[in-house]
C-alpha positions as CSV (number, residue, x, y, z in Angstrom):
1,M,-25.3,-5.6,-16.5
2,L,-27.7,-6.6,-14.0
3,T,-27.7,-10.0,-12.3
4,H,-30.4,-12.1,-11.0
5,V,-31.0,-11.9,-7.4
6,D,-32.3,-15.6,-6.3
7,D,-35.2,-16.2,-4.3
8,K,-33.2,-16.8,-1.2
9,G,-32.2,-13.8,-0.5
10,V,-29.3,-13.0,2.0
11,K,-28.7,-14.1,5.6
12,M,-26.3,-13.6,8.2
13,V,-24.1,-16.8,8.7
14,D,-25.1,-18.7,11.8
15,I,-22.1,-18.8,14.1
16,S,-24.3,-20.0,17.4
17,E,-22.3,-23.0,17.3
18,K,-18.7,-21.8,17.2
19,S,-16.6,-21.6,20.1
20,E,-15.2,-18.3,20.8
21,V,-11.7,-18.2,20.4
22,I,-9.0,-15.6,20.1
23,R,-8.7,-14.3,16.5
24,V,-5.9,-11.8,15.2
25,A,-6.1,-10.2,11.7
26,E,-3.5,-8.2,10.2
27,A,-4.1,-5.6,6.9
28,E,-2.1,-3.4,5.2
29,G,-2.4,-0.9,2.2
30,Y,-0.7,2.0,1.0
31,I,-1.7,5.7,-0.3
32,K,0.8,7.5,-2.9
33,L,1.2,10.9,-2.6
34,K,3.6,13.8,-3.9
35,R,6.7,14.4,-2.1
36,E,6.1,18.0,-1.4
37,T,2.8,16.1,0.6
38,I,4.7,13.6,2.4
39,E,6.9,16.4,3.5
40,L,4.1,18.6,4.7
41,I,3.0,15.5,6.6
42,K,6.0,14.8,8.4
43,E,6.3,18.5,9.3
44,N,2.8,18.7,10.4
45,K,2.0,21.8,8.3
46,L,-1.1,20.7,6.9
47,E,-4.1,22.6,7.5
48,K,-6.3,20.1,8.8
49,G,-3.9,19.2,11.4
50,N,-2.2,16.0,12.2
51,V,-2.6,13.7,9.5
52,L,-1.6,10.5,10.9
53,T,-3.0,10.9,14.6
54,T,-6.6,11.8,13.1
55,A,-6.3,8.7,10.3
56,Q,-5.4,6.4,13.1
57,I,-8.4,7.7,15.1
58,A,-10.7,7.1,12.1
59,G,-9.2,3.6,11.5
60,I,-9.9,2.7,15.0
61,M,-13.1,3.9,14.6
62,A,-14.0,2.2,11.4
63,V,-12.9,-1.1,13.0
64,K,-15.2,-0.7,15.6
65,K,-18.0,0.3,13.3
66,T,-17.7,-2.3,10.7
67,H,-20.8,-4.1,11.0
68,E,-22.7,-1.2,10.7
69,L,-20.7,-0.5,7.1
70,I,-21.0,-3.9,5.5
71,P,-24.2,-5.5,6.0
72,L,-23.5,-9.4,6.9
73,C,-21.0,-8.7,9.3
74,H,-21.3,-9.8,12.4
75,P,-20.7,-7.0,15.5
76,L,-18.0,-8.2,17.0
77,P,-16.3,-7.7,20.7
78,I,-13.4,-5.7,19.7
79,T,-10.4,-6.2,22.4
80,S,-7.4,-4.6,20.5
81,V,-6.4,-2.5,17.6
82,N,-3.3,-1.0,16.7
83,I,-2.9,1.3,13.8
84,D,0.7,2.4,12.4
85,F,2.3,3.9,9.4
86,E,5.3,3.7,7.8
87,V,6.2,6.5,5.8
88,F,8.4,6.8,2.6
89,E,9.4,9.5,0.4
90,D,6.2,9.0,-2.0
91,K,3.6,6.7,-0.2
92,I,2.6,5.8,3.2
93,K,1.9,2.8,4.2
94,C,-1.0,1.7,7.1
95,I,-1.0,-1.3,9.2
96,C,-3.8,-2.5,11.0
97,K,-3.9,-5.3,13.6
98,V,-7.2,-6.0,15.3
99,K,-7.7,-8.6,18.0
100,A,-11.0,-10.1,19.2
101,K,-12.1,-13.2,21.3
102,Y,-15.2,-14.4,19.3
103,K,-16.9,-16.9,17.3
104,T,-15.9,-15.4,13.6
105,G,-12.6,-13.7,12.4
106,V,-11.5,-10.0,12.4
107,E,-10.4,-9.6,8.9
108,M,-13.3,-7.5,7.6
109,E,-12.4,-5.1,10.3
110,A,-8.6,-4.9,9.9
111,L,-9.4,-4.1,6.1
112,A,-12.3,-1.4,7.3
113,G,-9.6,0.1,9.5
114,V,-6.7,0.2,6.9
115,S,-9.4,1.5,4.2
116,V,-11.0,4.2,6.4
117,A,-7.4,5.4,7.8
118,L,-6.0,5.7,4.1
119,L,-9.2,7.7,3.0
120,T,-8.8,10.0,6.0
121,I,-5.1,11.0,5.0
122,W,-6.2,11.6,1.3
123,D,-9.3,13.9,2.7
124,M,-6.6,15.7,4.9
125,V,-4.0,16.4,1.9
126,K,-6.4,17.1,-0.7
127,S,-5.7,20.7,-0.7
128,V,-2.2,19.9,-1.8
129,E,-3.0,16.7,-4.0
130,K,-5.7,18.2,-6.1
131,K,-3.5,21.2,-7.4
132,D,-2.5,18.7,-10.3
133,G,-5.9,16.8,-10.5
134,Y,-4.9,14.2,-8.2
135,K,-2.4,12.8,-11.0
136,E,0.3,11.0,-8.2
137,T,-2.7,10.1,-5.7
138,E,-3.5,6.5,-5.3
139,I,-4.9,4.0,-2.6
140,Y,-3.6,0.4,-3.4
141,G,-2.5,-2.5,-2.2
142,I,-5.0,-3.2,0.5
143,K,-4.8,-6.9,1.7
144,I,-4.9,-9.3,4.8
145,I,-1.5,-10.1,5.7
146,K,-1.8,-12.4,8.5
147,K,-4.6,-14.4,10.4
148,I,-4.6,-16.0,13.3
149,K,-6.7,-18.4,15.1
150,M,-5.8,-19.5,18.7
């Protein structure tokens, strides 16, 4: 179904009059994997290399490039990015915390960081997960869990 696009078009929100303050956002998300895959990750025995380190770097890169991925996002002077993982028997939780001193929030950056980190995990483990047609593989629960404006 197509929806009508009005004549106004699209525009980036004008933030020029807003003051710069410290902004923090934290997002989380999960990837469900086979137990066998989780063990291979823990033992660092996957063909493509260290899964969590690679996913961490990919997530950080995504935070820094969010404005290039989402059309109307402002480019932000990111001052800090932390991406951490919690490994369970059948899933991995990714947490991305982003900080900037600027005129607009960093929620989209935190969400992009989690999303790309989880996609990177999927890419790095697909040789094991695809054997059963990805029946157990799933990315889910991506959401903002904290937003601070100081």
